[in-house]
N, C-alpha and C positions, 0 to 999 in steps of 0.2 A: 504493500499500499504506499509506504513512504517513498520507495523507489519510484513508483509511478507518478506521485505528486512532484517529486524533484525533477523527473524527466519532463513533465509537462511545463514546469516553470522554466526549465532550461530551453525548451523550444520557443516559449513566449519571449524570453530575453533575446534569443538569437534573431527572431523576426524583428524585434524592436531595434536591435543594433543595425540591421540592414536598412531599416527605415530612417534611422538617425544619420547614417552615412549618406544616404540619398539626400536628406534634408541639408546636410553639411555642404553639399555641392551648391545649394541655392541660397543658403543663409550667409549674409555678409559678416555677421559677428561670429566668426569661426572659433575664437577662443572659448566662448561660452558653450558652444556646441561640443567642442573637444573635451571639456570637463565632464559633460554629461556622458559622452562616449566612454571616457576613462572609467567612470563609476559603473556603468553598465558592463564593461568588459571584465572588471574585477569581480563583480557579482556573478557574471557568467562563469568565470573560472572557478569560483568557490562552489557554485552549484554543480558544475561538471565534476569537480573533485569529490563532492559528497555523493553524487550519483555513482561514481566509479567505486568508491569505498563500500557503499551499500550493496552494489551488485556483487562485489567480490565476497562480501560476508554471506550473501545469499547463496553463492555458488559453493562455499566451503561447508562441508558436512560434518566436520569435527572442529573442536575448539581446544584452546590451551587448557590443560588440566585433564583432558580425556585420556583414557587408555588408547594406545595406538591400535587401530583395527588389526585383527589377525589376518595374515596372508602368507602364502608361500610363493616365492618368485623364482622362476627359472632364469639363471644367469646366461650370459652369452656363451660361456664355455661349457654349458650343460649342467653345471652344478645347481642344486636347489637350495635356497635359503629360506628358512622359516623365521619370521620376525620374532617369534617367541624365544628362539634360541639365542637371540642377541641381547636378552636381558642381562644386565651387568655391564653393558657397554653404552656409550653415547652413540646414537645413530643419527645421521643426517640423510633423510630420504629426499631424493631430488627427482621430480617427474619432469620429463623433457621430451622433445621430438626433434628429428633431424631437420625438419622444414622450418623450425621456429628460430628466427634470428636472435631474440633475447636469450634463448636456451643456448645457442651457439656461443654467444658472448660470455655467458656464465661458465660454460664447460671449459673454455679456453683458460680460465683462471684456477680451475679445480685442482689439477695435479700439483702445481707448485704451492698455491696458497692454502689449500685444505689438506689434501692427501699427504704430501711431503711434510707439511707443517706439523701434523698431528701423528706422524708415523711413530710407532712404538708405544702409543697410548691406547687406552681402552676405547677406541673409536672406529666406527665403520661408516664409510661414505657409500650409500646405496643409491646409485643412479638407476632409474627405471624408465625405459623408453615407452611412451604411451602410443598404443594403436599402430605399431609398426612391426614389420616382419624382421626376422633374423637377418635376412639378406640386405634389407635396407640399413640396418644398424651396422652390419659388416662393412658395407661400402663407406658409410660415414666414418667408422673407426679408421679404416685404411686411408681415407682421404685426409684425415686430420692427425693421423699418427697416434691415436689414443690407445693405450694398453691397459688402463685401469678397468676394473670389473664393471659391467653394465647388466642390469636386469631387463627382462622383456615382459611387456604387458600388452600383447597383440590384440586382445579382445577388450581391453580397458577395464577388466574386472577388478584389478587392484586399485587403480586410480579412482574408480567409482565408489570406493569405500571412503575416500577422502574428500572428493569434490565432484562437481558436475561440469565445470569448464575452467579454462585458462591455465596456461603453462608459460614459463616454468613455475613450479610450486615446490617449496621446501618446507619440510617438517623436521624439527629437531626433537629427538626422543631421548629422555633421560635414562639412567640406569635402571629405574623401576618400571620402564615401559610407558611412561607418561609423556604426552605431547607438551613441550615447554616453549616452543616457538614456532610460528607459522609465518612464512613470507610468500607473497604472491607477486609474480613478475620479477624482473631483474633491474636493479639500479646499483651503481657503485656503493651508494650509501647503505642499501639493504644488504649487500654482500659483506660489507665491513661490519655491519651489525651482527650478522650470523657468525662471523669469525670471532667477534668479541664474546658472543654468547657461548660459543664452543670452548673458548679459552677459559672462561669462568667455570664451566661444567667439568673441564678436564684438569683443573688445578689439583 
């Protein structure tokens, strides 16, 4: 309900901005009109941000404090990992896809800044490809030179326990099997926040 209201307001503001810009072309007192445009643009950005956050919350099926959903994932090398067997370790679950540009940007940083950084600690980086075949993942790994373990979720069964849409998605699981951090999308700031959280958990 709230998302719909925000989206309606967002559309109204968008139309108003178009009308104001058109009026600006005719109005001699452009400074006055520009101030109005600035206010409307700021309001539009705020509403857009709120709509995006609410949409992401609606898409996410788990929350911080929940037990991690149970699943068994087949890895690229054929090994099977049961999330229950990882209790006692800090786990970073990363859902991604080969066609997703933000996922690609994030994965470029994983080996050096996460896997190598926490090597030797009670930590597992569990990257899971969403809705893709082993052949697609193989080509992607070869093209990028990745050798770290990757899980396969070709039918989206595992991902559907966590969310309905949007990747990349990251879930940090503590040693008790509880979700302690959720990040949607990729930004440098969010990536740094994840590393900071992992460092605290692995002290």
